[in-house]
Each structure stands twice: as structure tokens, then as C-alpha cells.
C-alpha positions, 0 to 999 in steps of 0.5 A: 476496466473503469477509469478514475476520471475525477478525484473524490471529494475528500481528496480535493479537501485534502489538497486544499488543507495541504496547500494551507499547511505548505503556505504556513496558514497554520504554523507547526504545532498549531491546531487546525479547525475542528471537524465541525468548522471544516465541514462548514467551511468546505460544505461537506459531510463529516466523513469527507473531512475525516478521510482528508485529515486521516490521509494528511496524518498518515503522510506526516503533515498532521498529528492528533492529540486525543480529546484535544484536536489535530495539529500541524506536524511539519510543512513537508511530509515525513519520509518513510519506506512504506509508500515505496514498498506497499501498494496498499499505502500508496493507493490509500495515500492517493485516496483510492479504495483498495482491498485484497482477496486471498486466493491461496495461503499456505505454510511451507518449507523452502525447497530448491525450486522456491529458493531459485526465484525467492532467494530465501534459504532452503529449509526456512519456514515461510508463508506463501500468500497469493492475492488479487488486489482490487482498486475501487472494486476493479482487478488491479494486480496479482500478487505472490508473496513469500516471507519467513513466518512465525506460526504463532502470528498466523491469526493476522488478517493478510487481506491487510497490508503485508508490509504493515505486518512486517514493519509493525507486527514483526518489527523488522528493520529493512536494510536493502531492496532489490527490484526488477520490472518488465513489461509483457503480455499476460498469460491466459490465467492472468487474463482470467484473474484480471477479467480480460477477454483477450491478452491485448493489454500489457502487464507490468511484472515486478519482483522484489527481494527484501533484506532486513537487519541481522539476517544476511539472506532474503527475508521477503519476496514478492512478485506483483503483476499489475495492469499497465493502465495503472498509469491512468490513475492520478498518482 
């Protein structure tokens, strides 16, 4: 698996802009320079500037006014739960290109065997999604997710963030998360999915049980098996 040895150019621009925000080079609610001005200042293309600004907007340092420009929101990032529970959001905020490949998707009723590890009540309708998570086109994680699901929303593209679906489409409000981690050797099947010849490398297995408002039991369960060398990425 290849390593990321240097930050992308737009990450460097992002860090430079963030340093200016923190040092109050621009005040809160003050407009920052236009894309064209930033392109000239940093001697980079428009896409580089757009990516850098988009990350700062997503992290809560900047906000946009349509047709006017981009403004300083605050000198510290907005705090949200999403970076804590969404691998997609975490990787995107660090500037990495992440995508998910759906290996299996199925609507099902929770039976006793599923209840034992998900803790979702028996009889609930859930959707089960197995995905391979990729970073810069390299296998990074294998994910098994189960969550209570309304069939009318089945057109959502679950290659995208499941956390985003729950928070924005289902509009659920999280109240509690239980989470465990273990470090272990990968199975033969996991080695194949990670494209590893042997089981020499370790993996980290994370299980998460998520609770929401107005529902006493687990609403969302996920098991994420991640290559241990995720730590080689510059988080």
C-alpha cells in the first residue's frame, strides 16, 4: 500500500489561509480575497483554491454568501459530532480523496443472530451495507453497517457517507455512542479485500453502537476494519 509522503498543494494553501484566520489577518465577518486574487497570491490554479476554501468552510472557519464572496466565520472551528463518527468527513477534512465501493446491500429483518452483535431490536427492518473504503485508490478499510431504514429512501447513493444520510436525510439527533477497538491479524478474506499477500500486517477492528433521540435501543451499528498503517497518514 502506497504512503502519502507530502501534503497536496491545496492542503498547503488551506493551512496558510487558516494561519491567517487564527492570527486575525481577517476579522470575523470580513470578506477574504476572491478566488482570482488568491490564485495570483499563491500562484496556483482555481481548483486548488476552491478545494482549500471548501475544507475551511466545512470545518467552520469560513462561510459563503452566494454571489458576494467568502467570509471569516470564527477563529476556531465549529464543533460537530460528524468528524468523530464519519471516516468520510475525517479524510476529506485532511484533504484525502476517499471513496466507497459497495460490496453488498440488503434490506432485512433483525433476527436473534444479528441482534447479538448489533443490539438492534429483533424484528426491526434494517439495511445492511458492506463497503470497501478506499483512500487515494488504495484499500483502507472494510465496513459492515446495519441501521434502521425507511424503504422509501432507498434511492440514496450509499457510496456516499452513511453518517450524512442519518444526520441530514433522516435528521436523527445522536445521544450516545458506545465504541470498542481491538488490534488483531486480518482474516484470509480480509487479506484478499485489502490486496495483501500475507497476514503480516495488523488491522484495527472498531465496533460502534449509536443511539438517537426518542429511541431507547441501538439505531445504528457499524464494524470498521482498518489497516493499522492508517497512522502513516498525516492526520
